[in-house]
MARPA-735543 format. One line per field, with one value per residue (C-alpha): residue number from 1; x, y, z. Coordinates in nm, 2 decimals. Layout:
N
seq: NUM_...
px: X_...
py: Y_...
pz: Z_...
//
This chain:
132
seq: 1_2_3_4_5_6_7_8_9_10_11_12_13_14_15_16_17_18_19_20_21_22_23_24_25_26_27_28_29_30_31_32_33_34_35_36_37_38_39_40_41_42_43_44_45_46_47_48_49_50_51_52_53_54_55_56_57_58_59_60_61_62_63_64_65_66_67_68_69_70_71_72_73_74_75_76_77_78_79_80_81_82_83_84_85_86_87_88_89_90_91_92_93_94_95_96_97_98_99_100_101_102_103_104_105_106_107_108_109_110_111_112_113_114_115_116_117_118_119_120_121_122_123_124_125_126_127_128_129_130_131_132
px: 7.07_6.72_6.57_6.79_6.66_6.31_6.27_5.92_5.99_6.31_6.29_6.43_6.52_6.77_7.07_7.35_7.19_7.12_7.48_7.62_7.44_7.60_7.93_8.21_8.07_7.72_7.58_7.34_7.52_7.38_7.23_7.53_7.74_7.51_7.37_7.00_6.72_6.51_6.22_6.45_6.66_6.35_6.26_6.61_6.63_6.30_6.42_6.76_6.58_6.35_6.64_6.82_6.50_6.47_6.85_6.94_7.19_7.39_7.32_7.69_8.01_8.20_8.51_8.31_8.15_8.50_8.60_8.30_8.34_8.18_7.89_7.82_7.83_7.57_7.35_7.36_7.25_7.58_7.73_7.74_8.07_8.31_8.30_8.63_8.74_8.62_8.87_8.89_8.64_8.78_8.54_8.75_9.03_9.38_9.51_9.78_10.09_10.08_9.98_9.63_9.37_9.29_8.94_8.70_8.74_8.46_8.39_8.60_8.88_9.24_9.38_9.63_9.99_10.09_10.32_10.64_10.60_10.88_11.04_10.98_11.25_11.53_11.49_11.73_11.98_11.89_12.07_12.14_12.05_11.81_11.97_11.84
py: 5.49_5.58_5.40_5.61_5.93_5.79_5.87_5.79_5.86_5.89_6.18_6.11_6.48_6.47_6.42_6.45_6.18_5.94_5.98_5.83_5.50_5.47_5.30_5.46_5.28_5.43_5.10_5.08_4.97_4.65_4.64_4.48_4.77_5.06_4.94_5.01_4.78_4.59_4.83_5.14_4.96_4.91_5.27_5.38_5.16_5.31_5.67_5.60_5.46_5.76_6.00_5.82_5.84_6.21_6.25_6.37_6.08_5.89_5.53_5.47_5.65_5.88_5.67_5.36_5.55_5.65_5.28_5.20_5.17_5.44_5.21_5.11_5.48_5.56_5.28_5.40_5.74_5.92_6.14_5.99_5.85_6.08_6.03_5.97_6.25_6.22_6.18_6.46_6.44_6.27_6.23_5.94_5.72_5.82_5.60_5.36_5.34_4.97_4.77_4.84_4.56_4.40_4.40_4.59_4.97_5.22_5.39_5.69_5.58_5.62_5.29_5.11_5.11_4.78_4.58_4.46_4.10_3.85_3.77_3.44_3.18_3.25_3.04_2.74_2.73_2.48_2.15_2.13_1.80_1.81_1.76_1.46
pz: 14.59_14.49_14.79_15.03_14.87_14.86_14.49_14.36_13.99_13.79_13.55_13.20_13.17_13.47_13.24_13.50_13.73_13.44_13.30_13.62_13.53_13.19_13.12_12.92_12.62_12.69_12.81_13.11_13.42_13.58_13.93_14.09_13.97_14.02_14.36_14.28_14.38_14.12_14.12_14.07_13.81_13.60_13.63_13.56_13.25_13.12_13.19_13.02_12.71_12.70_12.73_12.44_12.23_12.30_12.21_12.55_12.59_12.33_12.22_12.18_12.29_12.06_12.06_11.97_11.67_11.56_11.53_11.30_10.93_10.72_10.62_10.98_11.08_10.81_10.92_11.28_11.17_11.18_10.92_10.57_10.45_10.26_9.88_9.70_9.47_9.12_8.84_8.58_8.30_7.98_7.69_7.55_7.67_7.54_7.26_7.34_7.13_7.10_6.79_6.65_6.65_6.32_6.19_5.96_5.94_5.92_5.58_5.51_5.75_5.63_5.51_5.74_5.62_5.47_5.70_5.54_5.43_5.46_5.12_4.97_4.98_4.73_4.41_4.40_4.12_3.84_3.83_4.20_4.38_4.66_5.00_5.20
//
């Protein structure tokens, strides 16, 4: 293609021409697909890399970036991942209605109510023989 047009130098600013040599995933097309000679393929590769560096052409396609995880997108230089919404501020956790833990209480705390104790076994009447 470049040999037919007798191109001496491939300009990295010629965006429409360079885009023809990128695949749909923004990869550089190989020689067998683009039809360029070895000399012009090297020049084309250099021009494409310069255009990418100058942000005239993308390094990856948009649909490929959409498939990336938020972390990978941030590493590639894309927008930062969205933060999850923060829960409302609560200075302390709500008390549960379950049993309270046993242990020492701080000074000045109200005493715990006494738990009902099981009554001792009823006294046996005198004179009864032990059951064996």
